[in-house]
N, C-alpha and C positions, 0 to 999 in steps of 0.2 A: 620823315620830316613833314611838318604841316605848316604852311604859310597862309596867312590870310591875304587876300588881294589888297593892294595899296588903297588906303582911304576907305576901307570897308570893314571897320571893326564891328559892323552890324552882324557879321557872321560869328562873332565871339560872344555867346550869351553870358558867359561868366564875367567878362569885362563889363558888360552892361549892368549886371547885377551888383558889381562891386565898385565901379568907378565913382559913383556919387558918395559912397562911404569913405573911400580913400580921400576924395576931395575934402570932405567934411573933417576928417582926422588931421589934415594938413592945413586947414584954414587958419589964417592969422599967424603962421609960423614963418620965421625967416630961416631959410635953408642955409646953414653955415657949413655943412659938410654932407657928404654922402651918407655917413653913419646916422646923422639926424633924420634924414629922409627915410632911411631903412627902418629905424626904430618906430617912426610914426606909422609907416605903412604896415609894419609887423603887428602893431597894436590894433589894426583895423579889423572889425568883424561886423556882421549883420545880426539883426534880431532873429533870423532863421538859422543862425549857426555857421554861416560861411566865414572862414578866416583866411587872411592873406599871409602867405609865407614868401619871403624875399631872399635873394642871395646876390651878393655883389661879385661880379667877375672883374678881376684885376687885369686880366690879360688884354693886351692891345692887339687887335686883329688887323692884319694887313688888308687893304682894299685893292680891288682891281687885279686879284690873282686869277690866273688862267689854269685850267685843268690840262694836264699833259694828255697827249693822244694815248699813251700807254694806260693811264688811269681810266680814260673813257672806254677803252677796249676791255679792261679787266674788272671794271666796276659798273655793271649794268644798272640802269635806272628803271624801276618799275613804277608806273604811274597808277594811282588808285582810280577806281571807278567813280568815286565821289570827288568832284572838283580836282580832277587829275592834273590840271595845270598848276595846282598849288600843293597837292598832297602826293608825295612820292617816297619811295624807299630806294636806297643805294644798297645793293646786294654784293658784299665782298666775296671774291672767289678764293677758295681754299687752295693754298699752294701745294 
C-alpha cells in the first residue's frame, strides 16, 4: 500500500501532470451524476499520450474500524525504506 501524506499531492507526479487536463475536460459541465464525471475523466488525455482510466467503487466502507489483536499478530506490517511512514506491505501468514 502506498499513501501520500495529507495535503502533499506534490509527491504524486502523475497527478500534477494530469490534473490541469482533467480540470479542462470538466470545465463548464454540470455534474448530474457520477457516470457523467467518469465519462469526462475517461476522455481526458495529454498531448504526450497520458490517458486517464477511472473506476467507480459502489462499496460503502465502514469508518473507525479497529484491527483485532489476532490480526495484528498474524499479519505483520513491513515498512518500506522510502517514506516508510506512508508505504508499507501487510504480509499474510499461510495457515
